[in-house]
C-alpha positions as CSV (number, residue, x, y, z in Angstrom):
1,M,122.4,79.4,89.4
2,F,124.6,82.4,88.3
3,R,125.7,84.7,90.8
4,D,127.0,88.3,90.5
5,R,130.0,89.7,92.8
6,H,127.5,90.6,95.5
7,G,126.0,87.0,95.8
8,R,122.5,88.1,93.8
9,V,121.2,85.3,91.7
10,I,121.2,86.7,88.2
11,Y,120.3,83.5,86.4
12,V,118.5,80.1,87.0
13,G,118.7,77.2,84.6
14,K,118.3,73.5,84.4
15,A,119.6,70.5,82.1
16,K,119.8,66.9,82.0
17,S,123.6,67.1,81.9
18,L,125.0,70.2,83.8
19,R,128.6,69.8,82.6
20,S,127.5,70.1,79.0
21,R,124.8,73.0,79.8
22,V,127.4,75.0,81.8
23,S,130.3,74.3,79.4
24,S,128.3,75.9,76.7
25,Y,128.4,79.2,78.3
26,F,132.3,79.6,78.0
27,T,132.7,79.1,74.4
28,S,132.9,81.7,71.6
29,G,129.9,83.3,69.6
30,L,127.7,83.8,72.5
31,A,124.8,85.9,71.9
32,T,124.8,89.3,73.2
33,R,122.4,88.8,76.1
34,T,124.2,85.5,76.9
35,R,127.5,87.3,76.9
36,S,126.0,89.9,79.3
37,M,125.1,87.5,81.9
38,V,128.3,85.5,81.7
39,D,130.2,88.9,82.1
40,N,128.1,89.8,85.3
41,A,128.5,86.3,86.7
42,E,130.9,85.7,89.6
43,T,130.2,82.4,91.1
44,L,128.0,79.2,90.1
45,D,125.8,77.1,92.4
46,W,124.0,73.9,91.6
47,I,121.3,71.6,92.8
48,I,120.7,68.0,91.9
49,T,117.1,66.5,91.7
50,D,115.6,63.1,91.0
51,N,113.8,63.8,88.0
52,E,112.9,66.4,85.2
53,V,109.5,67.3,86.9
54,E,111.5,68.3,90.1
55,A,113.9,70.1,88.2
56,L,110.9,71.9,86.5
57,M,109.3,72.9,89.7
58,L,112.5,73.8,91.3
59,E,113.6,76.1,88.7
60,Y,109.9,78.1,88.9
61,S,110.4,78.4,92.8
62,L,114.1,79.6,92.4
63,I,113.0,82.3,89.8
64,K,110.1,83.3,91.8
65,K,112.2,83.8,95.1
66,H,115.2,85.5,93.6
67,R,113.7,87.3,90.3
68,P,116.9,86.9,88.4
69,R,117.9,89.6,86.1
70,F,118.6,87.1,83.1
71,N,115.5,85.2,83.2
72,I,112.4,85.5,81.3
73,R,109.5,86.3,83.3
74,L,105.9,86.9,82.3
75,V,105.1,89.6,84.8
76,D,107.7,92.1,85.8
77,D,106.9,94.6,88.8
78,K,103.2,94.3,87.5
79,S,100.2,92.5,88.9
80,Y,97.0,91.9,87.6
81,P,93.4,93.1,89.1
82,Y,91.5,90.0,90.3
83,L,88.1,89.8,91.8
84,A,88.5,88.4,95.4
85,I,86.0,87.1,97.9
86,T,87.2,87.0,101.3
87,R,85.6,83.7,102.4
88,G,87.9,83.8,105.7
89,D,85.6,86.5,107.0
90,E,82.6,86.1,109.1
91,W,80.7,88.1,106.3
92,P,82.6,87.7,103.2
93,R,83.4,90.9,101.1
94,A,83.8,91.1,97.4
95,R,86.9,93.3,96.4
96,V,89.1,93.8,93.4
97,M,92.8,93.7,94.4
98,R,96.2,93.1,92.9
99,G,99.5,91.8,94.7
100,K,100.0,88.8,96.7
101,R,97.1,86.2,97.0
102,K,95.9,84.8,100.4
103,K,94.7,81.3,100.8
104,E,91.8,82.1,102.7
105,N,90.3,84.2,99.7
106,E,88.9,83.0,96.5
107,Y,90.1,84.5,93.3
108,F,88.5,84.9,89.9
109,G,90.5,86.4,86.8
110,P,92.9,88.0,86.1
111,F,91.4,90.6,84.1
112,A,93.3,92.8,81.7
113,H,91.8,96.2,83.2
114,T,90.6,97.2,86.6
115,Y,87.4,99.3,85.0
116,S,86.1,95.8,83.3
117,V,86.0,94.0,86.8
118,R,84.7,96.9,88.6
119,K,82.2,97.7,86.0
120,T,80.9,94.1,86.3
121,L,80.8,94.1,89.9
122,D,78.7,97.0,90.1
123,Q,76.1,95.7,87.8
124,L,75.9,92.6,90.0
125,L,75.7,94.0,93.3
126,R,71.8,94.8,92.9
127,T,71.4,90.9,92.1
128,F,74.1,89.9,94.7
129,P,74.1,92.6,97.4
130,V,77.2,91.5,99.2
131,R,79.4,94.0,101.0
132,T,82.4,95.8,99.2
133,C,83.3,98.1,102.3
134,T,86.5,97.9,103.8
135,D,86.8,96.0,107.4
136,G,87.4,99.4,109.2
137,L,84.2,101.1,107.7
138,F,82.2,97.9,108.3
139,K,83.3,97.9,112.0
140,R,82.4,101.4,112.3
141,Q,78.8,101.1,110.8
142,Q,78.5,98.0,113.1
143,A,79.2,100.1,116.0
144,Q,77.1,103.2,115.1
145,G,74.3,100.6,114.4
146,R,73.4,102.0,111.1
147,P,74.3,101.0,107.5
148,C,76.2,103.0,104.7
149,L,74.7,104.7,101.4
150,L,75.2,101.2,99.8
151,Y,72.6,99.5,101.8
152,H,70.1,102.4,101.0
153,I,70.6,102.1,97.3
154,E,70.0,98.2,97.4
155,K,73.7,97.2,96.6
156,C,74.4,95.8,100.1
157,S,72.4,93.4,102.1
158,G,73.2,95.0,105.4
159,P,75.3,92.6,107.3
160,C,76.8,95.4,109.7
161,I,73.4,95.8,111.1
162,N,72.2,92.2,110.7
163,A,69.5,92.9,108.2
164,V,70.4,89.7,106.6
165,E,70.3,86.3,107.9
166,P,73.8,84.5,107.5
167,D,72.6,81.6,105.3
168,D,70.8,84.1,102.9
169,Y,74.0,86.2,102.8
170,Q,76.3,83.0,102.0
171,E,73.7,82.3,99.2
172,M,74.2,85.7,97.7
173,V,78.1,85.0,97.9
174,D,78.1,81.7,96.3
175,G,75.7,83.2,93.7
176,L,78.5,85.9,93.0
177,A,81.1,83.7,92.6
178,A,79.1,81.2,90.4
179,F,78.9,83.9,88.0
180,F,82.6,85.0,87.9
181,R,83.4,81.2,87.7
182,G,81.3,80.9,84.3
183,D,78.3,79.0,85.8
184,T,75.8,81.9,84.5
185,D,73.0,79.3,83.6
186,E,72.3,78.2,86.8
187,V,72.2,81.9,87.9
188,I,69.8,83.1,85.4
189,A,67.6,79.9,86.1
190,D,67.5,80.4,89.6
191,L,66.4,84.4,89.0
192,E,63.8,83.1,86.6
193,K,62.3,80.6,88.9
194,R,62.1,83.1,91.7
195,M,60.5,85.7,89.5
196,W,57.8,83.4,88.2
197,R,57.2,81.9,91.6
198,A,56.5,85.6,93.1
199,S,54.5,86.5,90.0
200,E,52.0,83.4,90.6
201,E,51.8,84.2,94.2
202,H,50.8,87.6,93.1
203,D,53.7,89.2,95.0
204,F,54.5,91.5,91.9
205,E,56.9,93.8,93.8
206,T,59.1,91.1,94.5
207,A,58.8,89.6,91.1
208,A,59.8,92.8,89.6
209,R,62.9,93.1,91.7
210,H,63.8,89.8,90.3
211,R,63.1,90.7,86.9
212,D,65.5,93.9,87.4
213,R,68.2,91.8,88.7
214,L,67.7,89.3,85.8
215,N,68.3,92.2,83.4
216,D,71.3,93.3,85.4
217,V,72.8,89.7,85.0
218,H,72.4,90.0,81.1
219,R,74.0,93.2,81.1
220,A,76.8,91.7,82.8
221,L,77.0,88.8,80.8
222,E,77.1,90.9,77.5
223,R,80.7,92.3,78.9
224,Q,82.0,88.7,78.8
225,E,83.1,87.4,75.6
226,I,81.6,84.4,74.1
227,V,84.2,82.3,72.1
228,S,82.7,78.8,72.0
229,D,79.1,77.2,71.9
230,K,80.5,74.3,73.8
231,R,80.8,74.4,77.6
232,E,84.6,73.6,77.8
233,E,87.4,74.9,79.7
234,F,90.9,75.8,78.1
235,D,93.5,78.5,78.1
236,L,94.4,80.3,75.0
237,I,98.2,81.6,74.7
238,A,99.9,83.5,71.8
239,G,102.5,86.1,71.4
240,H,104.1,88.4,68.9
241,G,107.5,90.1,69.1
242,D,110.9,90.5,67.9
243,E,114.4,89.2,69.5
244,L,114.3,91.8,72.4
245,E,110.6,91.7,73.4
246,T,107.4,89.9,73.1
247,A,103.8,90.8,73.5
248,V,102.0,87.7,75.3
249,E,98.1,87.7,75.3
250,V,96.3,84.7,77.4
251,L,92.6,84.4,77.3
252,R,90.9,82.1,80.1
253,V,88.0,80.4,78.7
254,H,85.3,78.5,81.1
255,R,82.2,77.4,79.9
256,G,82.6,78.9,76.4
257,R,82.8,82.5,78.0
258,V,86.1,84.4,78.5
259,V,86.6,84.8,82.3
260,G,90.3,86.0,82.6
261,R,92.6,88.0,80.4
262,I,96.5,88.6,80.8
263,G,98.5,91.0,78.4
264,S,102.0,91.4,79.3
265,V,105.2,92.6,77.2
266,I,108.1,90.5,78.2
267,D,111.8,91.1,77.9
268,R,113.7,88.3,76.1
269,V,116.8,88.6,78.5
270,E,117.4,84.9,77.6
271,D,118.7,83.8,74.4
272,V,115.9,81.2,73.9
273,S,113.7,80.2,70.8
274,D,110.0,81.0,70.3
275,A,109.2,77.2,71.4
276,G,111.5,78.0,74.5
277,L,109.6,81.2,75.3
278,Y,106.2,79.5,75.3
279,A,107.7,77.1,77.9
280,S,108.7,79.8,80.0
281,V,105.5,81.4,79.8
282,I,103.5,78.2,80.6
283,R,105.9,77.7,83.7
284,E,105.3,81.1,85.0
285,L,101.5,81.2,84.3
286,Y,100.8,77.8,86.2
287,G,103.3,77.7,88.8
288,D,101.1,78.8,91.6
289,E,97.8,78.2,89.8
290,R,95.8,75.2,88.9
291,P,96.0,74.7,85.0
292,P,93.1,74.0,82.8
293,P,92.5,70.5,81.3
294,L,93.7,72.0,77.8
295,V,96.2,74.7,77.1
296,V,96.1,76.0,73.6
297,V,99.3,77.6,72.2
298,A,100.0,79.4,68.8
299,I,103.6,77.5,68.8
300,E,104.5,74.2,70.3
301,P,106.8,74.9,73.3
302,T,109.7,72.8,74.1
303,D,109.7,69.7,76.4
304,V,106.0,69.2,75.9
305,P,105.9,65.7,77.7
306,L,107.7,67.2,80.5
307,L,105.5,70.3,80.8
308,T,102.3,68.0,80.4
309,E,103.7,65.5,83.2
310,W,104.1,68.7,85.5
311,L,100.7,70.3,84.6
312,S,98.9,67.2,85.2
313,E,100.5,66.8,88.8
314,R,99.5,70.4,89.4
315,R,96.0,69.8,88.2
316,D,95.6,66.2,89.6
317,S,94.2,65.0,86.3
318,S,95.3,64.8,82.9
319,V,96.2,68.1,80.8
320,E,96.8,68.3,77.3
321,I,99.1,71.0,75.3
322,R,97.7,71.4,71.7
323,V,98.6,73.5,68.8
324,P,95.4,73.7,66.6
325,R,95.6,73.0,62.8
326,R,92.1,73.7,61.8
327,G,88.4,74.4,63.4
328,T,87.4,76.8,65.9
329,K,90.1,76.9,68.2
330,R,92.4,77.6,65.2
331,R,90.5,80.9,64.7
332,L,90.5,81.7,68.4
333,I,94.4,81.3,68.5
334,E,94.8,83.4,65.4
335,T,92.5,85.9,67.0
336,T,94.8,85.9,70.0
337,Q,97.8,86.5,68.2
338,T,96.2,89.4,66.5
339,N,95.6,91.1,69.7
340,A,99.3,90.1,70.7
341,R,100.3,91.8,67.7
342,E,98.3,94.9,68.2
343,A,99.6,95.0,71.8
344,F,103.3,94.9,70.8
345,G,102.9,97.6,68.3
346,R,101.0,100.0,71.1
347,H,104.0,98.8,73.4
348,R,106.7,99.7,71.1
349,L,105.4,103.3,70.2
350,K,105.2,104.1,73.8
351,R,108.2,102.2,75.3
352,Q,110.7,103.2,72.8
353,R,110.9,107.0,74.2
354,D,110.7,105.7,78.0
355,H,113.4,103.1,77.5
356,N,115.7,105.4,75.6
357,S,115.5,108.2,77.8
358,R,116.2,106.3,80.9
359,A,119.3,104.7,79.3
360,K,120.4,108.0,78.2
361,A,120.0,109.6,81.7
362,L,122.1,106.7,83.3
363,R,124.8,107.2,80.7
364,S,124.4,111.1,81.1
365,I,125.1,110.5,85.2
366,Q,128.1,108.5,84.5
367,E,129.7,110.9,82.3
368,V,128.9,113.9,84.8
369,L,130.2,112.1,87.6
370,N,132.8,110.3,86.1
371,L,131.7,107.0,87.4
372,P,133.2,103.6,86.5
373,E,129.9,102.2,85.4
374,A,126.4,103.3,84.5
375,P,124.5,103.5,88.3
376,L,121.9,100.7,87.5
377,R,120.9,100.9,91.2
378,I,120.7,104.4,92.8
379,E,119.8,104.6,96.6
380,A,118.7,108.1,97.6
381,Y,118.5,109.3,101.5
382,D,116.6,112.3,103.2
383,I,116.1,113.6,106.8
384,S,112.9,114.9,108.1
385,T,112.5,116.4,111.4
386,L,110.4,119.2,113.1
387,Q,112.6,121.3,115.6
388,G,114.5,118.1,116.6
389,T,111.3,115.9,117.3
390,H,110.4,112.6,115.2
391,T,113.6,112.6,113.2
392,V,113.1,109.9,110.5
393,A,115.1,109.2,107.4
394,S,114.2,107.8,104.1
395,M,116.0,105.4,101.6
396,V,114.3,104.9,98.1
397,V,115.8,103.0,95.2
398,L,116.0,103.3,91.4
399,E,116.8,100.4,89.5
400,D,117.5,100.9,85.6
401,G,115.9,104.1,86.2
402,L,112.8,103.0,87.6
403,P,111.4,103.0,91.2
404,R,111.7,99.8,93.1
405,R,109.1,100.7,95.8
406,N,109.1,97.4,97.5
407,E,112.8,98.1,98.3
408,Y,112.2,101.5,99.8
409,R,113.1,101.6,103.6
410,R,112.2,104.1,106.6
411,F,114.4,104.9,109.7
412,K,113.3,106.2,112.9
413,I,116.3,107.9,114.4
414,R,117.5,106.6,117.5
415,T,120.8,108.1,118.8
416,V,120.2,111.6,118.0
417,E,118.7,114.4,120.3
418,G,117.6,117.8,118.9
419,Q,117.8,118.7,115.5
420,D,121.3,117.5,113.8
421,D,120.9,116.6,110.5
422,F,124.2,115.6,110.0
423,A,124.4,113.0,112.7
424,A,121.0,111.7,111.7
425,M,122.4,111.0,108.1
426,G,125.7,109.4,109.6
427,E,123.3,107.0,111.7
428,T,121.2,106.2,108.7
429,I,124.1,105.3,106.4
430,E,125.9,103.4,109.2
431,R,122.6,101.4,109.9
432,R,121.8,100.7,106.1
433,F,125.4,99.5,105.2
434,K,126.1,97.5,108.6
435,A,123.0,95.5,107.6
436,Y,124.4,95.1,104.0
437,L,127.5,93.8,105.5
438,A,125.6,91.4,107.9
439,E,123.3,90.1,105.1
440,R,126.1,89.6,102.6
441,D,128.0,87.4,104.5
442,R,125.2,84.8,105.1
443,E,123.0,82.6,103.2
444,V,120.3,84.5,101.2
445,G,117.1,84.6,103.3
446,E,113.6,85.7,102.4
447,R,113.8,88.5,105.1
448,D,116.8,90.1,103.7
449,K,116.3,93.9,103.2
450,F,119.7,95.3,102.4
451,R,121.6,92.5,100.9
452,Y,122.6,94.3,97.7
453,P,124.6,97.4,97.6
454,P,124.0,100.4,95.3
455,S,125.8,101.9,92.4
456,L,125.4,105.5,93.6
457,V,124.2,106.7,97.1
458,V,122.5,110.2,96.6
459,I,122.4,112.6,99.8
460,D,119.5,115.0,99.9
461,G,121.8,118.0,101.3
462,G,125.2,119.6,101.1
463,I,128.4,119.4,102.1
464,G,127.7,118.5,105.7
465,Q,125.4,115.6,104.9
466,L,127.8,114.2,102.3
467,G,130.9,114.5,104.8
468,R,129.0,112.3,107.4
469,A,128.1,109.8,104.7
470,V,131.6,109.5,103.2
471,D,133.1,109.2,106.7
472,V,130.7,106.2,107.5
473,L,131.5,104.4,104.1
474,K,135.3,104.9,104.9
475,R,134.9,103.4,108.3
476,L,133.1,100.5,107.1
477,D,135.7,100.1,104.2
478,L,133.3,100.4,101.3
479,D,133.9,101.8,98.1
480,I,130.7,103.1,97.0
481,P,130.4,106.5,94.8
482,V,128.4,108.9,96.8
483,I,127.1,112.5,96.3
484,G,125.3,115.2,97.7
485,L,122.5,117.1,95.9
486,A,121.4,120.6,97.3
487,K,118.1,121.8,96.5
488,R,119.4,125.5,96.4
489,M,120.6,126.0,92.8
490,E,120.7,122.2,92.3
491,E,124.1,121.7,93.0
492,V,126.1,118.5,93.1
493,Y,128.8,117.8,95.8
494,L,131.4,115.3,95.3
495,P,133.7,114.0,98.2
496,D,137.0,115.6,98.5
497,R,136.0,118.6,96.5
498,S,135.0,121.9,97.8
499,D,133.5,123.4,94.9
500,P,130.0,121.7,93.7
501,I,129.3,120.7,90.1
502,R,126.4,122.5,88.4
503,I,124.7,120.2,85.8
504,P,123.0,121.9,82.8
505,R,119.4,122.5,83.3
506,D,118.4,120.5,80.2
507,A,120.8,117.3,81.1
508,E,118.8,114.0,81.6
509,A,121.4,113.5,84.5
510,L,119.8,116.3,86.4
511,Y,116.4,115.4,85.9
512,L,116.9,111.8,87.1
513,L,119.0,112.9,90.3
514,Q,115.9,115.5,91.2
515,Q,113.6,112.4,90.5
516,V,115.0,110.2,93.2
517,R,115.7,113.1,95.6
518,D,112.3,114.4,95.4
519,E,111.1,110.9,95.9
520,A,113.1,110.5,98.8
521,H,111.8,113.9,100.4
522,R,108.3,112.9,99.9
523,F,108.9,109.5,101.2
524,A,110.5,110.9,104.4
525,I,107.9,113.6,104.8
526,T,105.2,111.0,104.6
527,Y,106.6,109.0,107.6
528,H,107.3,112.1,109.6
529,R,103.7,113.2,109.4
530,Q,102.3,109.6,110.4
531,L,104.6,109.8,113.4
532,R,103.5,113.5,114.4
533,S,99.6,112.5,113.7
534,K,100.1,109.5,116.1
535,S,102.1,111.2,118.6
536,M,99.4,114.1,118.7
537,V,96.7,111.6,119.2
538,D,98.3,109.8,122.1
539,S,99.3,112.9,123.7
540,I,95.8,114.3,124.0
541,L,94.3,110.6,125.1
542,D,97.1,110.2,127.6
543,E,95.9,113.2,129.4
544,V,92.3,112.2,129.7
545,P,91.4,110.0,132.6
546,G,89.7,106.6,132.0
547,V,91.2,106.4,128.6
548,G,93.7,103.4,128.7
549,A,95.1,101.4,126.1
550,K,92.0,99.6,125.0
551,R,90.0,102.6,124.7
552,K,92.4,104.4,123.1
553,K,92.7,101.6,120.4
554,A,89.0,101.9,120.2
555,L,88.7,105.8,119.7
556,I,91.7,105.5,116.9
557,R,89.9,102.7,115.1
558,R,86.5,104.5,115.3
559,F,87.8,108.1,114.3
560,G,91.2,107.9,112.7
561,S,92.4,111.1,113.7
562,V,92.5,114.1,115.9
563,K,90.4,116.0,113.5
564,R,87.8,113.8,113.2
565,M,87.5,113.2,116.9
566,R,87.4,116.8,117.6
567,A,84.6,117.0,115.2
568,A,82.4,114.5,117.0
569,D,79.7,115.8,119.5
570,I,79.6,114.2,123.0
571,E,77.0,111.9,122.1
572,T,79.2,110.1,119.2
573,L,82.0,110.0,121.9
574,T,79.6,108.2,124.3
575,E,79.2,105.4,121.5
576,V,82.8,104.6,122.0
577,V,83.6,105.3,125.6
578,P,81.4,105.8,128.8
579,E,79.5,109.3,129.4
580,R,81.9,110.7,132.0
581,V,85.1,109.7,130.0
582,A,83.4,111.1,126.9
583,S,82.8,114.4,128.3
584,D,86.4,114.9,129.6
585,L,87.7,113.9,126.1
586,Y,85.6,116.6,124.5
587,A,86.8,119.1,126.9
588,A,90.4,117.8,126.3
589,L,90.0,118.1,122.4
590,R,89.1,121.8,122.7
591,R,91.8,123.0,125.1
């Protein structure tokens, strides 16, 4: 593991001989990307494993944990949509979701586009009317004793009002899961059987309903591509690109139908061959998921025996990696490669302008502010308050000119009474960088929030706010560039300089600084409004006799805001609290 001067892991690699592998990084003639990695590296750690499969598993887990800048990753700050069935709920819910996957859910996909899976799900809800509402809406309708609109248009079976038996509901959930799993023949056969049985019993209304559901299933099936006449399971992986970027297309086939698709453009930050690139993609694809029995690739990856052994362990049965030379799978991999080629062409047309403009903006900031290096990580801070109440601060992060929203942070000001933006800014900067010093001097942990320092700190405000931030950084003995950006005339204030800098209006540097400053302002305002809204609800409810913590929680869960609570009549309030308390609450809301 190569680490930079701040202790951040920037590259993870494995080798049978670490001595030979590490020595290769300190020879002449290195590729530009490798040289950049070595130049950024400050220290080196290593771990010994018992065998190559353990090394491969450890490499994947370390890359997933640290997200090194110089390792190839299939998905970078993008998650693909899945259809999830919340099996852990009493009444399971079908929903389209991204992000971290939970063990209690069953997932299908991934899908290239959200709209495609939503459209398919919508077509199937008449056949399998499982709930798609949020837990909050479900509990609200349950408390009211009446269903929502989806029940009336026959796209939900009404579990919130117990309109369906648990066993029947579970059967619907299993049918929906079977369809997305690719077991469509059983679904169709079951619907046809029910239709003909109802017809024979002269229940023509039920038979017509099953016929309509059967048509909906056939329409949904038309959205799934048929790629094989055989009922087999395999993945297709192909790519196309150049020395800097590669578009990768992955098709997941189950029982001859495409049930999942991934399309991603990855940065080739490692100096690897195409075979090494395919090995990295396979490692990323199946690090957390069960692989299929067959993986079809356009180019044979490196270390096929090692990858095969690892995949077989992941699946608990044999897995084959194959490069097809002829036949159906050869035509399929060529089609997948054509899709990757077209995706790469579209990406280059769109991405070239964006990448160049961000690089130009960072260089422009470096030149305007006379920084020693381009500010690859920018942090911006803003204070939000209303007459000194509920004072909060925000911290937003830009890395390589792009927002890193998972590293945004919010601060509730603790030590400042009244309206004092200068003191609030000083407290915020002190808390952030004291946390950095504490986390810097200990082992890397999953809960670290402030481990890495910025290349540039942007303060939303003038010379006063800037002065407080500079004082804190000096007291903590940190040499980090910091500027103030005032809204009026968009002036940039620098430490130890009374006159501000005025960046030309058409400069890329000004645009990027405005972007990060406005994002910090938006983030602070949003948090401030949340606290004010919560405080308003609490203050009103605290005045009402008979409303304790439990009833307050029930009211907030039911109505969500003072506005909705005020719009409710006494009868609606009585559904949540006793009649006497509802009457007092109704009066209090209108005072």
